[in-house]
All heavy atoms as atom14 arrays in JSON, in Angstrom:
{
  "sequence": "MSIRPHPFFSGALFARKSCFVYLPEGYETSEQHYPVIYLLHGMHGSESHWILKGGG",
  "atom14_mask": [
    [1, 1, 1, 1, 1, 1, 1, 1, 0, 0, 0, 0, 0, 0],
    [1, 1, 1, 1, 1, 1, 0, 0, 0, 0, 0, 0, 0, 0],
    [1, 1, 1, 1, 1, 1, 1, 1, 0, 0, 0, 0, 0, 0],
    [1, 1, 1, 1, 1, 1, 1, 1, 1, 1, 1, 0, 0, 0],
    [1, 1, 1, 1, 1, 1, 1, 0, 0, 0, 0, 0, 0, 0],
    [1, 1, 1, 1, 1, 1, 1, 1, 1, 1, 0, 0, 0, 0],
    [1, 1, 1, 1, 1, 1, 1, 0, 0, 0, 0, 0, 0, 0],
    [1, 1, 1, 1, 1, 1, 1, 1, 1, 1, 1, 0, 0, 0],
    [1, 1, 1, 1, 1, 1, 1, 1, 1, 1, 1, 0, 0, 0],
    [1, 1, 1, 1, 1, 1, 0, 0, 0, 0, 0, 0, 0, 0],
    [1, 1, 1, 1, 0, 0, 0, 0, 0, 0, 0, 0, 0, 0],
    [1, 1, 1, 1, 1, 0, 0, 0, 0, 0, 0, 0, 0, 0],
    [1, 1, 1, 1, 1, 1, 1, 1, 0, 0, 0, 0, 0, 0],
    [1, 1, 1, 1, 1, 1, 1, 1, 1, 1, 1, 0, 0, 0],
    [1, 1, 1, 1, 1, 0, 0, 0, 0, 0, 0, 0, 0, 0],
    [1, 1, 1, 1, 1, 1, 1, 1, 1, 1, 1, 0, 0, 0],
    [1, 1, 1, 1, 1, 1, 1, 1, 1, 0, 0, 0, 0, 0],
    [1, 1, 1, 1, 1, 1, 0, 0, 0, 0, 0, 0, 0, 0],
    [1, 1, 1, 1, 1, 1, 0, 0, 0, 0, 0, 0, 0, 0],
    [1, 1, 1, 1, 1, 1, 1, 1, 1, 1, 1, 0, 0, 0],
    [1, 1, 1, 1, 1, 1, 1, 0, 0, 0, 0, 0, 0, 0],
    [1, 1, 1, 1, 1, 1, 1, 1, 1, 1, 1, 1, 0, 0],
    [1, 1, 1, 1, 1, 1, 1, 1, 0, 0, 0, 0, 0, 0],
    [1, 1, 1, 1, 1, 1, 1, 0, 0, 0, 0, 0, 0, 0],
    [1, 1, 1, 1, 1, 1, 1, 1, 1, 0, 0, 0, 0, 0],
    [1, 1, 1, 1, 0, 0, 0, 0, 0, 0, 0, 0, 0, 0],
    [1, 1, 1, 1, 1, 1, 1, 1, 1, 1, 1, 1, 0, 0],
    [1, 1, 1, 1, 1, 1, 1, 1, 1, 0, 0, 0, 0, 0],
    [1, 1, 1, 1, 1, 1, 1, 0, 0, 0, 0, 0, 0, 0],
    [1, 1, 1, 1, 1, 1, 0, 0, 0, 0, 0, 0, 0, 0],
    [1, 1, 1, 1, 1, 1, 1, 1, 1, 0, 0, 0, 0, 0],
    [1, 1, 1, 1, 1, 1, 1, 1, 1, 0, 0, 0, 0, 0],
    [1, 1, 1, 1, 1, 1, 1, 1, 1, 1, 0, 0, 0, 0],
    [1, 1, 1, 1, 1, 1, 1, 1, 1, 1, 1, 1, 0, 0],
    [1, 1, 1, 1, 1, 1, 1, 0, 0, 0, 0, 0, 0, 0],
    [1, 1, 1, 1, 1, 1, 1, 0, 0, 0, 0, 0, 0, 0],
    [1, 1, 1, 1, 1, 1, 1, 1, 0, 0, 0, 0, 0, 0],
    [1, 1, 1, 1, 1, 1, 1, 1, 1, 1, 1, 1, 0, 0],
    [1, 1, 1, 1, 1, 1, 1, 1, 0, 0, 0, 0, 0, 0],
    [1, 1, 1, 1, 1, 1, 1, 1, 0, 0, 0, 0, 0, 0],
    [1, 1, 1, 1, 1, 1, 1, 1, 1, 1, 0, 0, 0, 0],
    [1, 1, 1, 1, 0, 0, 0, 0, 0, 0, 0, 0, 0, 0],
    [1, 1, 1, 1, 1, 1, 1, 1, 0, 0, 0, 0, 0, 0],
    [1, 1, 1, 1, 1, 1, 1, 1, 1, 1, 0, 0, 0, 0],
    [1, 1, 1, 1, 0, 0, 0, 0, 0, 0, 0, 0, 0, 0],
    [1, 1, 1, 1, 1, 1, 0, 0, 0, 0, 0, 0, 0, 0],
    [1, 1, 1, 1, 1, 1, 1, 1, 1, 0, 0, 0, 0, 0],
    [1, 1, 1, 1, 1, 1, 0, 0, 0, 0, 0, 0, 0, 0],
    [1, 1, 1, 1, 1, 1, 1, 1, 1, 1, 0, 0, 0, 0],
    [1, 1, 1, 1, 1, 1, 1, 1, 1, 1, 1, 1, 1, 1],
    [1, 1, 1, 1, 1, 1, 1, 1, 0, 0, 0, 0, 0, 0],
    [1, 1, 1, 1, 1, 1, 1, 1, 0, 0, 0, 0, 0, 0],
    [1, 1, 1, 1, 1, 1, 1, 1, 1, 0, 0, 0, 0, 0],
    [1, 1, 1, 1, 0, 0, 0, 0, 0, 0, 0, 0, 0, 0],
    [1, 1, 1, 1, 0, 0, 0, 0, 0, 0, 0, 0, 0, 0],
    [1, 1, 1, 1, 0, 0, 0, 0, 0, 0, 0, 0, 0, 0]
  ],
  "atom14_positions": [
    [[-4.19, 13.06, -3.41], [-3.85, 11.75, -2.9], [-2.33, 11.61, -2.97], [-1.7, 12.04, -3.91], [-4.52, 10.66, -3.73], [-4.08, 9.28, -3.32], [-4.9, 7.91, -4.14], [-4.67, 8.23, -5.85], [0.0, 0.0, 0.0], [0.0, 0.0, 0.0], [0.0, 0.0, 0.0], [0.0, 0.0, 0.0], [0.0, 0.0, 0.0], [0.0, 0.0, 0.0]],
    [[-1.76, 10.98, -1.95], [-0.34, 10.67, -1.99], [-0.17, 9.16, -1.85], [-1.01, 8.48, -1.27], [0.42, 11.4, -0.88], [0.03, 10.94, 0.38], [0.0, 0.0, 0.0], [0.0, 0.0, 0.0], [0.0, 0.0, 0.0], [0.0, 0.0, 0.0], [0.0, 0.0, 0.0], [0.0, 0.0, 0.0], [0.0, 0.0, 0.0], [0.0, 0.0, 0.0]],
    [[0.91, 8.67, -2.41], [1.23, 7.25, -2.34], [2.61, 7.14, -1.69], [3.57, 7.73, -2.18], [1.27, 6.6, -3.74], [-0.07, 6.8, -4.44], [1.62, 5.13, -3.64], [-0.07, 6.38, -5.89], [0.0, 0.0, 0.0], [0.0, 0.0, 0.0], [0.0, 0.0, 0.0], [0.0, 0.0, 0.0], [0.0, 0.0, 0.0], [0.0, 0.0, 0.0]],
    [[2.68, 6.39, -0.59], [3.93, 6.3, 0.15], [4.34, 4.84, 0.33], [3.5, 3.99, 0.66], [3.78, 6.93, 1.52], [3.44, 8.38, 1.46], [3.37, 8.94, 2.83], [2.9, 10.31, 2.76], [2.62, 11.03, 3.81], [2.74, 10.51, 5.01], [2.2, 12.27, 3.68], [0.0, 0.0, 0.0], [0.0, 0.0, 0.0], [0.0, 0.0, 0.0]],
    [[5.62, 4.54, 0.18], [6.09, 3.18, 0.47], [6.13, 2.95, 1.98], [6.38, 3.88, 2.76], [7.49, 3.15, -0.13], [7.93, 4.57, -0.15], [6.7, 5.41, -0.31], [0.0, 0.0, 0.0], [0.0, 0.0, 0.0], [0.0, 0.0, 0.0], [0.0, 0.0, 0.0], [0.0, 0.0, 0.0], [0.0, 0.0, 0.0], [0.0, 0.0, 0.0]],
    [[5.87, 1.73, 2.38], [5.9, 1.38, 3.8], [6.62, 0.04, 3.95], [6.07, -1.0, 3.59], [4.48, 1.28, 4.36], [4.44, 0.89, 5.79], [4.76, 1.75, 6.81], [4.13, -0.29, 6.37], [4.64, 1.12, 7.95], [4.26, -0.12, 7.71], [0.0, 0.0, 0.0], [0.0, 0.0, 0.0], [0.0, 0.0, 0.0], [0.0, 0.0, 0.0]],
    [[7.86, 0.04, 4.45], [8.58, -1.22, 4.65], [8.08, -1.94, 5.9], [7.64, -1.31, 6.86], [10.03, -0.78, 4.81], [9.95, 0.62, 5.29], [8.68, 1.21, 4.74], [0.0, 0.0, 0.0], [0.0, 0.0, 0.0], [0.0, 0.0, 0.0], [0.0, 0.0, 0.0], [0.0, 0.0, 0.0], [0.0, 0.0, 0.0], [0.0, 0.0, 0.0]],
    [[8.12, -3.27, 5.88], [7.71, -4.07, 7.04], [8.41, -5.42, 6.99], [8.97, -5.8, 5.96], [6.18, -4.26, 7.06], [5.65, -5.06, 5.91], [5.43, -6.43, 6.03], [5.36, -4.45, 4.7], [4.94, -7.16, 4.96], [4.87, -5.18, 3.62], [4.66, -6.54, 3.76], [0.0, 0.0, 0.0], [0.0, 0.0, 0.0], [0.0, 0.0, 0.0]],
    [[8.38, -6.13, 8.08], [8.95, -7.47, 8.13], [7.82, -8.48, 8.05], [6.85, -8.41, 8.81], [9.76, -7.69, 9.42], [10.36, -9.07, 9.5], [11.52, -9.35, 8.8], [9.75, -10.06, 10.23], [12.07, -10.62, 8.86], [10.28, -11.33, 10.29], [11.45, -11.61, 9.6], [0.0, 0.0, 0.0], [0.0, 0.0, 0.0], [0.0, 0.0, 0.0]],
    [[7.93, -9.42, 7.13], [6.94, -10.48, 6.98], [7.41, -11.72, 7.74], [8.43, -12.32, 7.37], [6.76, -10.83, 5.5], [6.01, -12.02, 5.36], [0.0, 0.0, 0.0], [0.0, 0.0, 0.0], [0.0, 0.0, 0.0], [0.0, 0.0, 0.0], [0.0, 0.0, 0.0], [0.0, 0.0, 0.0], [0.0, 0.0, 0.0], [0.0, 0.0, 0.0]],
    [[6.67, -12.08, 8.78], [7.0, -13.29, 9.52], [6.75, -14.54, 8.69], [7.45, -15.53, 8.82], [0.0, 0.0, 0.0], [0.0, 0.0, 0.0], [0.0, 0.0, 0.0], [0.0, 0.0, 0.0], [0.0, 0.0, 0.0], [0.0, 0.0, 0.0], [0.0, 0.0, 0.0], [0.0, 0.0, 0.0], [0.0, 0.0, 0.0], [0.0, 0.0, 0.0]],
    [[5.73, -14.49, 7.82], [5.4, -15.65, 6.98], [6.51, -15.94, 5.97], [6.84, -17.09, 5.71], [4.09, -15.41, 6.25], [0.0, 0.0, 0.0], [0.0, 0.0, 0.0], [0.0, 0.0, 0.0], [0.0, 0.0, 0.0], [0.0, 0.0, 0.0], [0.0, 0.0, 0.0], [0.0, 0.0, 0.0], [0.0, 0.0, 0.0], [0.0, 0.0, 0.0]],
    [[7.09, -14.88, 5.41], [8.17, -15.04, 4.43], [9.55, -14.92, 5.07], [10.55, -15.18, 4.43], [8.03, -13.98, 3.33], [6.75, -14.04, 2.52], [6.68, -12.86, 1.56], [6.64, -15.35, 1.76], [0.0, 0.0, 0.0], [0.0, 0.0, 0.0], [0.0, 0.0, 0.0], [0.0, 0.0, 0.0], [0.0, 0.0, 0.0], [0.0, 0.0, 0.0]],
    [[9.57, -14.51, 6.33], [10.8, -14.24, 7.07], [11.74, -13.36, 6.25], [12.9, -13.67, 6.0], [11.5, -15.54, 7.49], [12.45, -15.33, 8.63], [11.97, -15.09, 9.9], [13.8, -15.36, 8.44], [12.83, -14.87, 10.97], [14.68, -15.14, 9.48], [14.19, -14.9, 10.75], [0.0, 0.0, 0.0], [0.0, 0.0, 0.0], [0.0, 0.0, 0.0]],
    [[11.19, -12.23, 5.79], [11.94, -11.29, 4.94], [11.36, -9.9, 5.07], [10.2, -9.73, 5.42], [11.88, -11.74, 3.49], [0.0, 0.0, 0.0], [0.0, 0.0, 0.0], [0.0, 0.0, 0.0], [0.0, 0.0, 0.0], [0.0, 0.0, 0.0], [0.0, 0.0, 0.0], [0.0, 0.0, 0.0], [0.0, 0.0, 0.0], [0.0, 0.0, 0.0]],
    [[12.18, -8.9, 4.79], [11.7, -7.52, 4.73], [11.0, -7.32, 3.4], [11.5, -7.7, 2.36], [12.86, -6.55, 4.87], [13.41, -6.62, 6.27], [13.99, -5.38, 6.85], [13.38, -4.1, 6.61], [12.45, -3.54, 7.38], [11.97, -4.17, 8.41], [12.01, -2.33, 7.11], [0.0, 0.0, 0.0], [0.0, 0.0, 0.0], [0.0, 0.0, 0.0]],
    [[9.81, -6.76, 3.44], [9.02, -6.5, 2.24], [8.58, -5.04, 2.3], [8.87, -4.32, 3.25], [7.8, -7.42, 2.19], [8.11, -8.9, 2.24], [9.03, -9.38, 1.16], [8.33, -9.64, -0.12], [9.22, -10.01, -1.2], [0.0, 0.0, 0.0], [0.0, 0.0, 0.0], [0.0, 0.0, 0.0], [0.0, 0.0, 0.0], [0.0, 0.0, 0.0]],
    [[7.84, -4.62, 1.28], [7.28, -3.27, 1.3], [5.9, -3.3, 0.67], [5.55, -4.21, -0.07], [8.19, -2.29, 0.57], [8.26, -2.61, -0.8], [0.0, 0.0, 0.0], [0.0, 0.0, 0.0], [0.0, 0.0, 0.0], [0.0, 0.0, 0.0], [0.0, 0.0, 0.0], [0.0, 0.0, 0.0], [0.0, 0.0, 0.0], [0.0, 0.0, 0.0]],
    [[5.12, -2.29, 1.01], [3.82, -2.12, 0.41], [3.65, -0.62, 0.17], [4.47, 0.18, 0.62], [2.71, -2.65, 1.32], [2.53, -1.77, 2.87], [0.0, 0.0, 0.0], [0.0, 0.0, 0.0], [0.0, 0.0, 0.0], [0.0, 0.0, 0.0], [0.0, 0.0, 0.0], [0.0, 0.0, 0.0], [0.0, 0.0, 0.0], [0.0, 0.0, 0.0]],
    [[2.63, -0.25, -0.54], [2.35, 1.16, -0.79], [1.04, 1.53, -0.11], [0.09, 0.76, -0.12], [2.25, 1.45, -2.29], [3.59, 1.41, -2.96], [4.03, 0.27, -3.6], [4.42, 2.51, -2.95], [5.27, 0.22, -4.21], [5.66, 2.49, -3.54], [6.09, 1.34, -4.18], [0.0, 0.0, 0.0], [0.0, 0.0, 0.0], [0.0, 0.0, 0.0]],
    [[1.03, 2.71, 0.5], [-0.14, 3.2, 1.2], [-0.65, 4.44, 0.46], [0.11, 5.38, 0.22], [0.21, 3.57, 2.66], [-1.0, 4.12, 3.38], [0.78, 2.36, 3.39], [0.0, 0.0, 0.0], [0.0, 0.0, 0.0], [0.0, 0.0, 0.0], [0.0, 0.0, 0.0], [0.0, 0.0, 0.0], [0.0, 0.0, 0.0], [0.0, 0.0, 0.0]],
    [[-1.9, 4.4, 0.07], [-2.56, 5.54, -0.59], [-3.23, 6.37, 0.5], [-4.04, 5.84, 1.25], [-3.63, 5.06, -1.56], [-3.12, 4.37, -2.79], [-2.49, 3.14, -2.73], [-3.28, 4.97, -4.03], [-2.04, 2.51, -3.88], [-2.83, 4.34, -5.18], [-2.21, 3.12, -5.09], [-1.77, 2.49, -6.21], [0.0, 0.0, 0.0], [0.0, 0.0, 0.0]],
    [[-2.9, 7.65, 0.57], [-3.49, 8.53, 1.58], [-4.26, 9.66, 0.91], [-3.76, 10.3, -0.01], [-2.39, 9.14, 2.46], [-1.55, 8.13, 3.25], [-0.4, 8.84, 3.95], [-2.42, 7.39, 4.24], [0.0, 0.0, 0.0], [0.0, 0.0, 0.0], [0.0, 0.0, 0.0], [0.0, 0.0, 0.0], [0.0, 0.0, 0.0], [0.0, 0.0, 0.0]],
    [[-5.49, 9.93, 1.37], [-6.27, 11.01, 0.77], [-5.7, 12.38, 1.17], [-4.99, 12.5, 2.17], [-7.67, 10.81, 1.37], [-7.43, 10.07, 2.63], [-6.2, 9.23, 2.42], [0.0, 0.0, 0.0], [0.0, 0.0, 0.0], [0.0, 0.0, 0.0], [0.0, 0.0, 0.0], [0.0, 0.0, 0.0], [0.0, 0.0, 0.0], [0.0, 0.0, 0.0]],
    [[-6.05, 13.39, 0.4], [-5.65, 14.76, 0.72], [-6.14, 15.12, 2.11], [-7.25, 14.78, 2.49], [-6.23, 15.75, -0.3], [-5.69, 15.58, -1.7], [-4.2, 15.84, -1.81], [-3.67, 16.72, -1.09], [-3.55, 15.15, -2.62], [0.0, 0.0, 0.0], [0.0, 0.0, 0.0], [0.0, 0.0, 0.0], [0.0, 0.0, 0.0], [0.0, 0.0, 0.0]],
    [[-5.3, 15.76, 2.89], [-5.68, 16.2, 4.22], [-5.59, 15.12, 5.29], [-5.95, 15.37, 6.44], [0.0, 0.0, 0.0], [0.0, 0.0, 0.0], [0.0, 0.0, 0.0], [0.0, 0.0, 0.0], [0.0, 0.0, 0.0], [0.0, 0.0, 0.0], [0.0, 0.0, 0.0], [0.0, 0.0, 0.0], [0.0, 0.0, 0.0], [0.0, 0.0, 0.0]],
    [[-5.1, 13.96, 4.96], [-5.04, 12.85, 5.92], [-4.21, 13.19, 7.15], [-4.58, 12.88, 8.27], [-4.49, 11.59, 5.24], [-4.33, 10.43, 6.18], [-5.42, 9.63, 6.51], [-3.1, 10.14, 6.77], [-5.29, 8.57, 7.39], [-2.96, 9.09, 7.65], [-4.05, 8.31, 7.95], [-3.93, 7.26, 8.83], [0.0, 0.0, 0.0], [0.0, 0.0, 0.0]],
    [[-3.07, 13.83, 6.93], [-2.13, 14.13, 8.02], [-2.75, 15.03, 9.09], [-2.41, 14.92, 10.26], [-0.87, 14.78, 7.47], [-0.08, 13.9, 6.52], [0.51, 12.68, 7.2], [0.79, 12.73, 8.4], [0.7, 11.66, 6.51], [0.0, 0.0, 0.0], [0.0, 0.0, 0.0], [0.0, 0.0, 0.0], [0.0, 0.0, 0.0], [0.0, 0.0, 0.0]],
    [[-3.64, 15.92, 8.72], [-4.2, 16.87, 9.67], [-5.63, 16.52, 10.09], [-6.19, 17.2, 10.93], [-4.19, 18.29, 9.07], [-4.93, 18.28, 7.83], [-2.76, 18.75, 8.8], [0.0, 0.0, 0.0], [0.0, 0.0, 0.0], [0.0, 0.0, 0.0], [0.0, 0.0, 0.0], [0.0, 0.0, 0.0], [0.0, 0.0, 0.0], [0.0, 0.0, 0.0]],
    [[-6.18, 15.47, 9.53], [-7.56, 15.09, 9.81], [-7.66, 14.18, 11.04], [-6.77, 13.38, 11.31], [-8.15, 14.36, 8.61], [-9.45, 13.9, 8.89], [0.0, 0.0, 0.0], [0.0, 0.0, 0.0], [0.0, 0.0, 0.0], [0.0, 0.0, 0.0], [0.0, 0.0, 0.0], [0.0, 0.0, 0.0], [0.0, 0.0, 0.0], [0.0, 0.0, 0.0]],
    [[-8.74, 14.31, 11.77], [-9.04, 13.39, 12.87], [-10.08, 12.36, 12.46], [-10.53, 11.56, 13.26], [-9.52, 14.18, 14.08], [-8.45, 15.08, 14.66], [-8.91, 15.8, 15.91], [-9.9, 15.37, 16.53], [-8.27, 16.8, 16.26], [0.0, 0.0, 0.0], [0.0, 0.0, 0.0], [0.0, 0.0, 0.0], [0.0, 0.0, 0.0], [0.0, 0.0, 0.0]],
    [[-10.45, 12.39, 11.19], [-11.45, 11.47, 10.64], [-10.88, 10.06, 10.54], [-9.69, 9.88, 10.3], [-11.87, 11.97, 9.27], [-12.92, 11.13, 8.59], [-13.33, 11.71, 7.24], [-13.02, 12.84, 6.92], [-14.01, 10.92, 6.46], [0.0, 0.0, 0.0], [0.0, 0.0, 0.0], [0.0, 0.0, 0.0], [0.0, 0.0, 0.0], [0.0, 0.0, 0.0]],
    [[-11.72, 9.06, 10.69], [-11.32, 7.67, 10.46], [-11.62, 7.33, 9.0], [-12.65, 7.74, 8.46], [-12.09, 6.72, 11.37], [-11.66, 6.82, 12.79], [-12.21, 7.73, 13.67], [-10.72, 6.15, 13.47], [-11.63, 7.6, 14.84], [-10.72, 6.64, 14.75], [0.0, 0.0, 0.0], [0.0, 0.0, 0.0], [0.0, 0.0, 0.0], [0.0, 0.0, 0.0]],
    [[-10.74, 6.57, 8.38], [-10.9, 6.22, 6.97], [-11.03, 4.72, 6.81], [-10.39, 3.95, 7.54], [-9.69, 6.7, 6.16], [-9.61, 8.2, 6.06], [-8.95, 8.96, 7.02], [-10.19, 8.87, 5.0], [-8.87, 10.34, 6.92], [-10.12, 10.25, 4.9], [-9.46, 10.97, 5.87], [-9.39, 12.33, 5.76], [0.0, 0.0, 0.0], [0.0, 0.0, 0.0]],
    [[-11.82, 4.26, 5.84], [-11.89, 2.81, 5.57], [-10.58, 2.34, 4.95], [-9.81, 3.13, 4.42], [-13.05, 2.68, 4.58], [-13.16, 4.02, 3.95], [-12.68, 5.02, 4.97], [0.0, 0.0, 0.0], [0.0, 0.0, 0.0], [0.0, 0.0, 0.0], [0.0, 0.0, 0.0], [0.0, 0.0, 0.0], [0.0, 0.0, 0.0], [0.0, 0.0, 0.0]],
    [[-10.34, 1.05, 5.02], [-9.12, 0.45, 4.49], [-9.49, -0.62, 3.47], [-10.44, -1.37, 3.67], [-8.28, -0.2, 5.62], [-7.07, -0.92, 5.07], [-7.87, 0.84, 6.64], [0.0, 0.0, 0.0], [0.0, 0.0, 0.0], [0.0, 0.0, 0.0], [0.0, 0.0, 0.0], [0.0, 0.0, 0.0], [0.0, 0.0, 0.0], [0.0, 0.0, 0.0]],
    [[-8.73, -0.68, 2.4], [-8.87, -1.76, 1.42], [-7.47, -2.29, 1.14], [-6.52, -1.53, 1.0], [-9.58, -1.3, 0.13], [-9.78, -2.48, -0.81], [-8.81, -0.18, -0.55], [-10.67, -2.17, -1.99], [0.0, 0.0, 0.0], [0.0, 0.0, 0.0], [0.0, 0.0, 0.0], [0.0, 0.0, 0.0], [0.0, 0.0, 0.0], [0.0, 0.0, 0.0]],
    [[-7.33, -3.6, 1.09], [-6.06, -4.23, 0.8], [-6.12, -4.82, -0.6], [-7.0, -5.62, -0.9], [-5.77, -5.36, 1.81], [-5.61, -4.85, 3.22], [-6.7, -4.78, 4.08], [-4.37, -4.43, 3.68], [-6.55, -4.31, 5.38], [-4.21, -3.96, 4.97], [-5.31, -3.9, 5.81], [-5.17, -3.43, 7.09], [0.0, 0.0, 0.0], [0.0, 0.0, 0.0]],
    [[-5.19, -4.43, -1.45], [-5.12, -4.93, -2.82], [-3.9, -5.84, -2.93], [-2.77, -5.4, -2.71], [-4.99, -3.77, -3.81], [-6.11, -2.73, -3.75], [-5.79, -1.56, -4.66], [-7.43, -3.36, -4.13], [0.0, 0.0, 0.0], [0.0, 0.0, 0.0], [0.0, 0.0, 0.0], [0.0, 0.0, 0.0], [0.0, 0.0, 0.0], [0.0, 0.0, 0.0]],
    [[-4.13, -7.09, -3.25], [-3.04, -8.06, -3.34], [-2.71, -8.33, -4.81], [-3.61, -8.51, -5.63], [-3.43, -9.36, -2.64], [-3.82, -9.21, -1.17], [-4.29, -10.55, -0.61], [-2.66, -8.68, -0.36], [0.0, 0.0, 0.0], [0.0, 0.0, 0.0], [0.0, 0.0, 0.0], [0.0, 0.0, 0.0], [0.0, 0.0, 0.0], [0.0, 0.0, 0.0]],
    [[-1.44, -8.38, -5.1], [-1.02, -8.69, -6.47], [-1.05, -10.2, -6.69], [-1.19, -10.98, -5.75], [0.38, -8.14, -6.75], [1.44, -8.69, -5.83], [1.94, -9.95, -5.98], [2.07, -8.15, -4.77], [2.85, -10.17, -5.04], [2.94, -9.09, -4.28], [0.0, 0.0, 0.0], [0.0, 0.0, 0.0], [0.0, 0.0, 0.0], [0.0, 0.0, 0.0]],
    [[-0.92, -10.62, -7.93], [-0.91, -12.04, -8.26], [0.4, -12.71, -7.91], [1.34, -12.09, -7.43], [0.0, 0.0, 0.0], [0.0, 0.0, 0.0], [0.0, 0.0, 0.0], [0.0, 0.0, 0.0], [0.0, 0.0, 0.0], [0.0, 0.0, 0.0], [0.0, 0.0, 0.0], [0.0, 0.0, 0.0], [0.0, 0.0, 0.0], [0.0, 0.0, 0.0]],
    [[0.48, -13.98, -8.18], [1.65, -14.78, -7.8], [2.96, -14.24, -8.36], [3.97, -14.27, -7.7], [1.44, -16.21, -8.25], [2.55, -17.14, -7.85], [2.09, -18.81, -8.29], [3.49, -19.7, -7.73], [0.0, 0.0, 0.0], [0.0, 0.0, 0.0], [0.0, 0.0, 0.0], [0.0, 0.0, 0.0], [0.0, 0.0, 0.0], [0.0, 0.0, 0.0]],
    [[2.94, -13.75, -9.58], [4.18, -13.28, -10.2], [4.27, -11.75, -10.21], [5.1, -11.18, -10.91], [4.3, -13.83, -11.63], [4.33, -15.32, -11.66], [5.41, -16.04, -11.21], [3.41, -16.23, -12.04], [5.16, -17.34, -11.34], [3.95, -17.47, -11.84], [0.0, 0.0, 0.0], [0.0, 0.0, 0.0], [0.0, 0.0, 0.0], [0.0, 0.0, 0.0]],
    [[3.45, -11.1, -9.41], [3.46, -9.64, -9.35], [4.36, -9.12, -8.26], [5.07, -9.86, -7.58], [0.0, 0.0, 0.0], [0.0, 0.0, 0.0], [0.0, 0.0, 0.0], [0.0, 0.0, 0.0], [0.0, 0.0, 0.0], [0.0, 0.0, 0.0], [0.0, 0.0, 0.0], [0.0, 0.0, 0.0], [0.0, 0.0, 0.0], [0.0, 0.0, 0.0]],
    [[4.32, -7.81, -8.09], [5.06, -7.17, -7.02], [4.18, -6.06, -6.43], [3.12, -5.75, -6.96], [6.37, -6.58, -7.53], [6.12, -5.42, -8.3], [0.0, 0.0, 0.0], [0.0, 0.0, 0.0], [0.0, 0.0, 0.0], [0.0, 0.0, 0.0], [0.0, 0.0, 0.0], [0.0, 0.0, 0.0], [0.0, 0.0, 0.0], [0.0, 0.0, 0.0]],
    [[4.65, -5.47, -5.34], [3.87, -4.43, -4.67], [3.63, -3.21, -5.55], [2.71, -2.45, -5.33], [4.53, -4.02, -3.36], [5.85, -3.3, -3.5], [7.05, -4.23, -3.64], [6.89, -5.46, -3.69], [8.16, -3.71, -3.71], [0.0, 0.0, 0.0], [0.0, 0.0, 0.0], [0.0, 0.0, 0.0], [0.0, 0.0, 0.0], [0.0, 0.0, 0.0]],
    [[4.41, -3.02, -6.59], [4.23, -1.84, -7.47], [3.24, -2.09, -8.6], [2.91, -1.15, -9.32], [5.58, -1.41, -8.03], [6.11, -2.43, -8.86], [0.0, 0.0, 0.0], [0.0, 0.0, 0.0], [0.0, 0.0, 0.0], [0.0, 0.0, 0.0], [0.0, 0.0, 0.0], [0.0, 0.0, 0.0], [0.0, 0.0, 0.0], [0.0, 0.0, 0.0]],
    [[2.73, -3.28, -8.79], [1.83, -3.56, -9.91], [0.53, -2.78, -9.85], [0.0, -2.41, -10.89], [1.56, -5.05, -10.05], [2.61, -5.74, -10.86], [2.57, -7.06, -11.18], [3.75, -5.27, -11.4], [3.62, -7.38, -11.9], [4.37, -6.31, -12.03], [0.0, 0.0, 0.0], [0.0, 0.0, 0.0], [0.0, 0.0, 0.0], [0.0, 0.0, 0.0]],
    [[-0.02, -2.53, -8.67], [-1.25, -1.74, -8.59], [-0.99, -0.3, -9.0], [-1.88, 0.37, -9.56], [-1.87, -1.8, -7.21], [-2.63, -3.08, -6.99], [-2.25, -4.13, -6.22], [-3.88, -3.43, -7.58], [-3.19, -5.13, -6.29], [-4.22, -4.72, -7.12], [-4.75, -2.8, -8.44], [-5.37, -5.38, -7.49], [-5.92, -3.46, -8.81], [-6.2, -4.73, -8.33]],
    [[0.2, 0.21, -8.74], [0.53, 1.58, -9.16], [0.76, 1.64, -10.67], [0.27, 2.51, -11.36], [1.8, 2.07, -8.42], [1.5, 2.21, -6.94], [2.27, 3.41, -8.99], [2.73, 2.48, -6.09], [0.0, 0.0, 0.0], [0.0, 0.0, 0.0], [0.0, 0.0, 0.0], [0.0, 0.0, 0.0], [0.0, 0.0, 0.0], [0.0, 0.0, 0.0]],
    [[1.5, 0.64, -11.19], [1.88, 0.66, -12.62], [0.75, 0.18, -13.52], [0.6, 0.68, -14.63], [3.1, -0.23, -12.81], [4.36, 0.18, -12.05], [5.45, -0.86, -12.21], [4.83, 1.54, -12.53], [0.0, 0.0, 0.0], [0.0, 0.0, 0.0], [0.0, 0.0, 0.0], [0.0, 0.0, 0.0], [0.0, 0.0, 0.0], [0.0, 0.0, 0.0]],
    [[-0.04, -0.81, -13.09], [-1.02, -1.43, -13.99], [-2.43, -1.38, -13.46], [-3.33, -2.0, -14.01], [-0.63, -2.88, -14.21], [0.73, -3.04, -14.87], [1.09, -4.48, -15.07], [2.46, -4.57, -15.74], [2.83, -5.95, -16.03], [0.0, 0.0, 0.0], [0.0, 0.0, 0.0], [0.0, 0.0, 0.0], [0.0, 0.0, 0.0], [0.0, 0.0, 0.0]],
    [[-2.69, -0.63, -12.39], [-3.99, -0.61, -11.76], [-5.04, 0.2, -12.5], [-6.21, 0.13, -12.18], [0.0, 0.0, 0.0], [0.0, 0.0, 0.0], [0.0, 0.0, 0.0], [0.0, 0.0, 0.0], [0.0, 0.0, 0.0], [0.0, 0.0, 0.0], [0.0, 0.0, 0.0], [0.0, 0.0, 0.0], [0.0, 0.0, 0.0], [0.0, 0.0, 0.0]],
    [[-4.63, 0.97, -13.46], [-5.6, 1.73, -14.24], [-6.17, 2.93, -13.51], [-7.22, 3.43, -13.86], [0.0, 0.0, 0.0], [0.0, 0.0, 0.0], [0.0, 0.0, 0.0], [0.0, 0.0, 0.0], [0.0, 0.0, 0.0], [0.0, 0.0, 0.0], [0.0, 0.0, 0.0], [0.0, 0.0, 0.0], [0.0, 0.0, 0.0], [0.0, 0.0, 0.0]],
    [[-5.49, 3.38, -12.47], [-6.02, 4.5, -11.69], [-5.24, 5.73, -11.96], [-5.5, 6.82, -11.79], [0.0, 0.0, 0.0], [0.0, 0.0, 0.0], [0.0, 0.0, 0.0], [0.0, 0.0, 0.0], [0.0, 0.0, 0.0], [0.0, 0.0, 0.0], [0.0, 0.0, 0.0], [0.0, 0.0, 0.0], [0.0, 0.0, 0.0], [0.0, 0.0, 0.0]]
  ]
}
């Protein structure tokens, strides 16, 4: 599994933000479709909290 940062512009916050994308092994060369899950941090968290405190 690889974890990659992905910058984006948030229209709701009118600011550049980032998120992390978890990709399974072989994703780059696969034609398979993968399910998606979105993990949101709490009010005082940041995009890195799932990596640092997610227990994975």
